[in-house]
C-alpha positions as CSV (number, residue, x, y, z in Angstrom):
1,M,19.8,-76.2,-77.1
2,K,18.3,-73.5,-74.9
3,I,20.0,-70.1,-75.3
4,K,20.9,-68.4,-72.1
5,N,19.5,-65.0,-71.3
6,T,21.7,-62.0,-71.8
7,H,21.5,-59.1,-69.5
8,T,23.5,-55.9,-69.9
9,T,22.5,-54.3,-66.5
10,R,22.4,-55.5,-63.0
11,E,18.9,-54.1,-62.6
12,G,17.7,-56.2,-65.5
13,W,19.4,-59.4,-64.2
14,L,17.8,-58.9,-60.7
15,L,14.4,-58.1,-62.2
16,A,14.5,-61.3,-64.2
17,A,15.7,-63.2,-61.1
18,T,12.7,-61.9,-59.2
19,N,10.3,-63.0,-61.9
20,E,12.0,-66.4,-61.9
21,L,11.3,-66.6,-58.2
22,R,7.7,-65.6,-58.3
23,P,6.4,-69.1,-59.0
24,H,8.5,-70.5,-56.1
25,F,6.9,-68.0,-53.7
26,A,3.4,-68.6,-55.3
27,D,3.8,-72.4,-54.7
28,H,3.9,-71.6,-51.0
29,G,1.0,-69.2,-51.1
30,F,2.9,-65.9,-51.4
31,I,2.3,-63.4,-54.2
32,L,5.1,-61.0,-54.6
33,P,4.2,-57.3,-55.4
34,D,4.6,-56.1,-59.0
35,K,6.4,-52.9,-58.2
36,I,9.9,-53.8,-57.1
37,R,13.2,-52.1,-58.1
38,H,16.6,-53.6,-57.5
39,A,20.2,-52.5,-57.3
40,L,23.6,-53.9,-56.3
41,A,24.6,-51.0,-54.2
42,F,25.4,-49.9,-50.6
43,T,22.7,-50.4,-48.0
44,S,21.8,-47.5,-45.6
45,T,24.5,-48.6,-43.2
46,G,27.2,-48.0,-45.9
47,K,30.3,-50.0,-46.7
48,R,31.1,-50.7,-43.1
49,G,27.6,-52.1,-42.4
50,R,27.0,-55.8,-42.0
51,M,23.7,-56.1,-43.9
52,A,24.0,-58.3,-47.0
53,G,20.9,-56.6,-48.4
54,E,18.1,-54.2,-47.6
55,C,14.5,-53.7,-48.6
56,W,12.7,-50.3,-48.4
57,H,8.9,-50.6,-48.1
58,A,6.7,-49.2,-50.9
59,E,5.3,-46.6,-48.5
60,S,8.7,-45.0,-48.4
61,S,8.8,-44.6,-52.2
62,G,7.4,-41.7,-54.1
63,D,5.8,-44.0,-56.6
64,Q,5.0,-47.0,-54.3
65,H,7.9,-49.3,-55.4
66,Y,9.7,-51.6,-53.1
67,E,13.4,-50.9,-53.3
68,I,15.8,-53.8,-52.8
69,Y,19.6,-53.2,-52.4
70,I,22.2,-55.9,-52.3
71,R,25.8,-55.2,-51.3
72,P,28.1,-54.5,-54.3
73,D,30.9,-56.7,-52.8
74,K,28.8,-59.7,-53.7
75,D,29.3,-61.1,-57.2
76,D,28.5,-64.8,-56.9
77,P,25.2,-65.2,-58.7
78,V,23.8,-67.9,-56.4
79,E,24.8,-65.9,-53.3
80,V,23.1,-62.8,-54.7
81,L,20.0,-64.8,-55.4
82,G,20.0,-66.1,-51.8
83,V,20.1,-62.5,-50.5
84,L,17.3,-61.6,-53.0
85,V,15.0,-64.3,-51.6
86,H,15.6,-62.9,-48.1
87,E,14.8,-59.3,-49.2
88,L,11.7,-60.4,-51.2
89,I,10.2,-61.8,-48.0
90,H,10.3,-58.3,-46.6
91,T,8.0,-57.1,-49.5
92,L,5.4,-59.5,-48.1
93,L,5.4,-58.0,-44.6
94,P,4.6,-54.6,-43.0
95,P,7.6,-52.3,-42.7
96,T,7.5,-52.6,-38.9
97,V,8.1,-56.4,-39.1
98,K,11.8,-57.3,-38.9
99,H,13.1,-60.9,-38.4
100,G,10.7,-62.2,-35.9
101,K,8.1,-65.0,-36.1
102,Q,6.3,-63.7,-39.1
103,F,9.5,-63.4,-41.1
104,R,10.7,-66.8,-39.9
105,D,7.5,-68.6,-40.9
106,I,7.8,-67.4,-44.5
107,A,11.5,-67.9,-44.7
108,S,11.2,-71.5,-43.5
109,L,8.5,-72.2,-46.1
110,V,10.5,-70.8,-49.1
111,G,13.7,-72.5,-48.0
112,L,15.8,-70.2,-45.9
113,Q,17.5,-71.3,-42.7
114,G,20.0,-70.2,-40.1
115,K,19.9,-66.9,-38.2
116,M,17.0,-64.9,-39.6
117,Q,19.1,-61.7,-39.9
118,Q,21.6,-63.5,-42.0
119,T,19.8,-66.4,-43.6
120,I,21.3,-69.0,-45.9
121,P,19.5,-71.2,-48.5
122,S,18.6,-74.7,-47.5
123,P,20.1,-77.5,-49.7
124,L,16.9,-77.8,-51.7
125,L,16.6,-74.1,-52.3
126,L,20.3,-73.9,-53.1
127,E,19.8,-76.3,-56.0
128,K,16.9,-74.2,-57.3
129,L,18.9,-71.0,-57.1
130,K,21.8,-72.7,-59.0
131,T,19.3,-73.6,-61.8
132,I,17.9,-70.1,-61.9
133,A,21.4,-68.6,-62.0
134,A,22.3,-70.8,-64.9
135,N,19.1,-69.8,-66.8
136,L,19.6,-66.1,-66.1
137,G,23.1,-66.1,-67.7
138,T,26.0,-64.0,-66.6
139,L,25.5,-61.4,-63.9
140,P,26.8,-58.2,-65.3
141,H,28.6,-57.1,-62.2
142,A,32.1,-57.4,-60.7
143,K,32.9,-57.3,-57.0
144,L,33.5,-53.9,-55.7
145,N,36.7,-53.8,-53.6
146,F,36.2,-51.7,-50.5
147,T,39.9,-51.8,-49.6
148,S,41.4,-50.3,-52.7
149,A,44.5,-48.1,-52.4
150,S,42.2,-45.0,-52.3
151,E,40.4,-46.4,-49.3
152,S,43.5,-47.5,-47.4
153,P,44.2,-45.7,-44.1
154,K,46.5,-42.7,-44.6
155,K,49.9,-42.7,-43.1
156,Q,50.1,-41.1,-39.7
157,A,51.1,-37.5,-40.3
158,K,53.2,-37.0,-37.1
159,K,54.9,-39.0,-34.4
160,W,54.9,-37.7,-30.9
161,L,57.8,-38.5,-28.5
162,K,57.9,-38.2,-24.8
163,A,60.4,-35.8,-23.2
164,E,60.7,-35.8,-19.4
165,C,62.8,-34.3,-16.7
166,G,66.0,-36.1,-15.9
167,A,65.8,-35.0,-12.3
168,S,62.7,-37.0,-11.8
169,C,60.5,-34.1,-10.8
170,G,57.7,-35.7,-12.7
171,Y,57.4,-33.1,-15.5
172,S,56.9,-34.6,-19.0
173,V,55.7,-33.3,-22.4
174,R,55.0,-34.7,-25.8
175,I,57.0,-33.3,-28.7
176,T,57.3,-34.1,-32.4
177,S,60.5,-35.7,-33.6
178,K,61.3,-32.7,-35.8
179,W,61.5,-30.3,-32.9
180,A,63.2,-32.8,-30.6
181,K,66.0,-33.1,-33.1
182,I,66.4,-29.3,-33.3
183,G,66.6,-29.1,-29.5
184,L,64.9,-30.1,-26.3
185,P,63.6,-27.5,-23.9
186,V,64.9,-27.0,-20.3
187,C,62.7,-28.3,-17.5
188,P,60.2,-25.5,-16.7
189,V,59.9,-26.7,-13.1
190,H,63.4,-25.7,-12.2
191,R,66.2,-24.6,-14.6
192,D,68.7,-26.5,-12.5
193,H,67.0,-29.7,-13.6
194,G,68.5,-29.1,-17.0
195,I,67.4,-30.1,-20.5
196,L,64.6,-32.7,-20.8
197,V,65.5,-36.2,-21.7
198,C,63.9,-37.8,-24.8
199,D,64.5,-41.4,-26.0
200,M,64.4,-40.7,-29.7
201,P,64.7,-43.6,-32.1
202,E,67.1,-43.2,-35.1
203,D,64.3,-43.6,-37.6
204,A,62.1,-40.9,-35.9
205,D,59.6,-39.4,-38.3
206,D,60.6,-36.0,-39.5
207,I,57.3,-35.1,-41.0
208,V,56.0,-31.7,-40.0
209,P,52.6,-32.0,-38.1
210,D,49.7,-31.7,-40.5
211,N,47.2,-29.2,-39.1
212,K,44.7,-29.3,-41.9
């Protein structure tokens, strides 16, 4: 019985995955470069970006390595391998080449399909990636949750209410619920217009405005 590989780091798993994919690329006439680093990490567009992965060309590296990044919210091994195949194609092309004809020609040969900016494996390639994932063993990575409690939007610090002249002169002003509860001002257009009118809900927020 064949013993599965054991990897303790994501880098090690991805490096082994690249080596498993080298023969597949070579079968179609493409030799992957030797110097490639990998990481499951944010791309240059950050957590709000849409790129599943990114490849930095060797000429951008201080020691001439290609740098491949795959989003850390991806933890399915086969999906990660599909993104890896996409990024490995970029190592075969000049840095100025994006997802045009040159990229498409290679992608089609190695088994990627769909929109070239967001490719998916063909059924044939998918089966190969499943086999590779099984041979690689467990991917030592867990999905990074971008919407944890620490990343949730903060509660609005203040609530503004509209106060306006009851005599319909047109004057209106925004005021926080705290000060509206203490007392509304007199219409500055003409004192005879009296105190401004404010439709203040019973559950109006009493939080003092945060000026930090």
